[in-house]
N, C-alpha and C positions, 0 to 999 in steps of 0.2 A: 686181307679179312673180307668177306663177302658183305655184298650191301644188307643180306638179312641178317648176318650176325650183327652187323655194326647196329642195326636198326634195334635189335634184341636188347643190345647191351645198353642204348640210350633210353629205352622203355624200362629196364631195371634200375638205371641211374636216376631216373624219374621219379619211378616207382619209389626208390630210397628216399630221395628227396622229398617227395610229399609224407611218407611215413615219419622222417625228422621233423617235418613242420607240424604234424598233427601230433605229434608227441609233445613238441615244445606248447603247442596250444592247450594241451590237456593239463600239462604240468603248471601252466600260467592260471588255468581256470581254477583249479586245484589249490594254489596258493591264495588265490583271491577268495575262495570259498571258506578256505582255513580263516584269513583274515577277518572276513565278515562274521564268522562262527566266534572267533575270540571277542569281537565289537560286541556281538548281541551278549555274550556273558558278562561283559562288563556293564552294560545297560541293566542287565538282570540283576546285578549284584544287589542294589538296594531292596530290591522286592524280594528277593531270596535271604536277604538278612532279616527283613521283616517277617518273613515267613518261618524262619528258624527261631527267632528271638520271641515272637509273638503268638506262635501256633505251635510247633513242635517241640520245643523245650518245656512249655506249660504243659502240653498234654501228656508227655512222658513224666514230668513231673508230679504231676496229678495221678497218675497211674501207679509211681512209687509210694505217694503219700497214701493212697486208698488202702494199701497194706501195711501204714506206719501208725504209729500213736506220737503225735507232735502237738504243742501246745503253743508255738513260735518262738517261745524263749529258750527252751532247752533244746537239745537235739533231737531229732527224729530217731524213734524206737522201732525196730521192725517188729511187728505182729502177726504178719501172714494174713490169714483169712479171718482172724478173730473181729476184726470190725464188721465184716458180713454176717458172721454166727451171731454178734450182738444185736445186730440191726434185724434179723430175721426172726430171732428167738426171745430175745429180752428187751427189745425197745419197744415200748407201746405206741410211743410218738410217731415212729416210723410209718405203721399202719394206719394210725390215726389221719397223719398226713397224706397218706394214698388214698384213704377213704374221702377225704375233703376234697382232695384234687379231682378224684373221679366223679364226684357229684357235681362239682363246677364244670366240668368238661361234660357229662350228661345233659346239664341245664343250658349252658352257652353254646356248645357247637350246634344243636340242633336248631337253636332260636336263632343264631346268626344265618344259618343256611335258609331256614325257612321265611325270615323276614326279606332276606335278600331275593330269595324266587319270588316272592310276592310283589316286591319292589319290581322286578324286573318285567313282570306279568302286567303290573299296571300301567308300565309304560309303554306296552305293545297293546295300542286301541285297535288293531285287526285281529285278535284272539279268535277264533274260533270255538267250537263246541268241545266237550270233555276228550273226544276221541282225538281231534287234533291235536290239543294239549299233550295227551298222553303219548300219540305216536309220531307227533312231528316237532312240538315245541320243547317238550321235555328231553327227548333224546338229543338233540341240539344244544342243550345246555349243560349236559353232562361232562364234557370236558372242564367247564367252568365250574363245576359243581364238586369236581374232583380236586381242583385248586383250592375252594374254599374250604372243603374240608381238611385237608392237609395244613393248610396254613392256620386255619384255626384249632386243630388239635395242637400244633407246635406251641400257639399262643396260650392254650389252656395248660399244656406241660410245664409253661413256664411263667405262670401267672405268680406274681409276686408283688409290684408296686403299689398296687390297689389295696391289699390285704396289709401291706407293711405301713402304709399310711392310715387307715383306717384303725388299726388293732395294735399296732406297733410289733415288736418280736414277740410277743406272748402270743399272737393269734387270738385274739378279743376272749369272751367269756366262754368258759367250758372248750377252749382250742376249736371253736366253730370255724375259725378262717385261718387255720394252721395248715396253710398249703404245703406242698413238697417242698417246694424252693426256699419258702420262710423258713421251714425247718431244718434245711441244709445250712442257711445264714445263721440260724440259731445256735446249731450245734458248733458252727467252725468259729463264731465271732463274739458269742455269748459265752459259751461254754469253753472256749478254746481247744476245740478238739478238731484240728484241722485235717486230721488223719481221718478221722471219721465222717467228717464232712464231705471229703473226697470221694470216699467209698460210695455214700449216699449218692453222690453227682452221678457216679459211673453206672449206677443200678439205674438212675433215670435215663441217662444216655441209652443205655442197652435197651430200655423198656421203650424208649421213643421210637429208636430205630426199629425193634420188632414191631411195632404198630404200623409204621409208615411202610414198612416193606410189605405186611400183610394186606394193605390197603392196595398198594401198587400190583401185588400178585392178583387179587381178585378184581382188579379196576376193569381187566378186559371182559367181565361178564356183564356190566353195566353201563360202562362209558363208550359212546358212540363217537367215533370220528368219520366225518365225512370221506376223509382219504384213508386208507389203512393199508399199508404196503403189505403187510402180511396176507391181507386177503386178497390182494391182487396176483398173487403168486399161484 
């Protein structure tokens, strides 16, 4: 065999050896990755169990109850959309609760935002004239105002404890404090209509989600960010 052929054979053999070693390393890394993945799932099991038991199952159960008639004692009876039909066309307390909640929202949310804005301005002993406030100070505050608006709306949708402490389940004289969540609680735990209360709860969830998404969609018109990736493109 010539020297050149022997050198080529050695190179081929060396290349095969390198390939085998590389495959061995990759398979070893693969086994290690799979072992780490299994360990990660084991550590996640308590959290996944809590997510399933306290979030996913209650949400699915609530959706099923919203189309049922259930008083806790007897078995749930499927009624389909009858709860929503009664809610929209026959239940005056439903619309009364919406009206009172909207009144509270229209009064409380602007008040929180205006008072917070005035306090922040009072802390700024360097504030200039009106033009400076309008074109500099206020635009820089708009991200914070967006956050305050969203959190205030969510709080207004969920107002319950104050009205319950003041008026009890009846919603005060003339149902003047019969807010939406108080009405849901009354239907579920006073009237024993858990299915109907679940349907009212899902109406609230959908209404709140719609309002929040609408605010996010329109926030680009009035919220100013010092760095906006979209404008940089």
